[in-house]
NUDREN-198385 format. One record per residue: x, y, z negated of N, C-alpha, C in turn. Coordinates in steps of 0.02 Angstrom, whole numbers, padded with zeros to 5 digits, always signed. Atoms other than C-alpha are relative to their C-alpha. Example, Ala and Ser with C-alpha at 12.3 -4.5 7.8 and 13.67 -1.06 7.14 Angstrom:
BEGIN
+00045-00059+00000+00615-00225-00390+00045+00060+00000-00042-00059+00003+00684-00053-00357-00039+00055-00037
***
This chain:
BEGIN
+00010+00006+00072-05419-01025+07954+00069+00006-00033-00063-00011+00035-05285-00967+07835+00010-00053-00054-00012+00047+00055-05202-01075+07702-00043+00016-00061+00041-00020+00058-05294-00975+07569-00073-00022+00009+00068+00024-00015-05460-01017+07655-00007-00074-00013+00002+00073+00011-05418-01202+07652+00000-00017-00074-00003+00012+00072-05374-01196+07467-00068+00017-00031+00065-00021+00028-05536-01102+07427-00054-00052+00016+00049+00050-00020-05640-01230+07524+00010-00064-00041-00013+00060+00040-05555-01376+07435-00017+00010-00073+00017-00015+00070-05575-01291+07266-00076-00001-00010+00074+00000+00003-05760-01261+07299-00029-00070+00004+00024+00069-00007-05779-01444+07346+00020-00044-00059-00019+00038+00059-05701-01498+07181+00063-00041+00008-00060+00039-00012-05536-01562+07251+00055+00014-00051-00050-00018+00049-05435-01472+07117-00033+00005-00069+00027-00002+00068-05466-01499+06933+00018+00066-00033-00013-00060+00038-05484-01344+06827-00041-00002-00064+00035+00001+00064-05540-01304+06652+00014-00063-00039-00008+00061+00041-05569-01454+06539+00022-00061+00041-00015+00058-00042-05547-01573+06686+00073-00004+00020-00070+00000-00018-05367-01522+06715+00039-00044-00049-00037+00049+00041-05244-01652+06650+00038+00032-00058-00041-00032+00051-05148-01524+06547-00040+00050-00042+00042-00048+00037-05295-01429+06470+00008-00012-00075-00005+00004+00073-05272-01390+06285-00062+00027-00034+00060-00030+00028-05437-01300+06261-00062-00027+00036+00063+00018-00031-05617-01343+06293-00032+00064+00028+00035-00058-00027-05735-01228+06388-00030+00041-00057+00028-00034+00058-05819-01186+06223+00052+00043-00036-00054-00038+00032-05653-01133+06147+00020+00060+00041-00019-00056-00044-05610-01025+06298-00053+00055-00004+00054-00050+00006-05780-00939+06288+00003+00035-00068-00007-00029+00067-05754-00912+06101+00057+00051-00002-00057-00045-00003-05585-00832+06133-00019+00064+00037+00021-00059-00038-05660-00715+06263-00047+00045-00041+00050-00038+00036-05802-00662+06148+00025+00027-00067-00024-00017+00067-05699-00645+05989+00032+00070-00002-00033-00064+00012-05640-00480+05917+00061-00009-00045-00060+00014+00040-05503-00565+05815+00063+00017+00039-00064-00015-00033-05321-00528+05852+00022-00059+00042-00028+00053-00043-05229-00625+05985+00039-00050-00042-00040+00045+00043-05112-00695+05852-00044-00046-00041+00046+00042+00040-05256-00757+05744-00032-00054+00043+00032+00048-00044-05342-00840+05891+00050-00053+00024-00052+00047-00022-05179-00920+05952+00014-00051-00055-00013+00045+00055-05146-00993+05780-00059-00047-00012+00060+00040+00013-05325-01054+05759-00009-00055+00052+00012+00049-00053-05329-01143+05927+00063-00039+00020-00061+00037-00014-05148-01203+05931+00029+00012+00070-00027-00017-00066-05099-01112+06091+00043+00063-00008-00045-00058+00003-04978-00972+06133-00038+00066+00002+00029-00067-00004-05010-00787+06119-00017+00017+00073+00011-00013-00071-04993-00776+06309-00062-00034+00026+00060+00036-00022-05128-00907+06334-00062+00038-00020+00058-00037+00025-05251-00810+06227-00007+00065+00039+00003-00063-00036-05206-00646+06312-00024-00010+00072+00020+00015-00069-05227-00725+06484-00074-00019+00005+00071+00018+00000-05397-00797+06440-00042+00064-00008+00037-00063+00010-05456-00627+06377+00001+00044+00062-00007-00041-00060-05394-00543+06536-00028-00035+00062+00029+00040-00054-05480-00677+06644+00051-00023+00052-00050+00029-00045-05316-00736+06719+00002-00076-00007+00009+00072+00011-05348-00909+06645-00073-00011-00015+00070+00016+00008-05516-00993+06639-00044+00050+00037+00036-00050-00038-05570-00869+06772-00067-00026+00028+00062+00028-00026-05705-00988+06832-00059+00008-00048+00053-00011+00048-05804-00950+06674-00037+00066+00012+00030-00067-00010-05840-00773+06733+00014+00043-00061-00011-00045+00057-05851-00631+06611-00055-00003-00050
***
């Protein structure tokens, strides 16, 4: 078993907090879904939700909140 396999198994079992459950989360699941579905500019969404441009861009590209799917 590789280290990546062990991490995936622990993640699937809920050993790592992600999304709203993460201690440093600034957005709710609803907000992340809204950002993904929105056609507003990255700058407008970042200002509206109080996060960085990079955060919004990463959510839209499914690099953050990837557990939500597309």
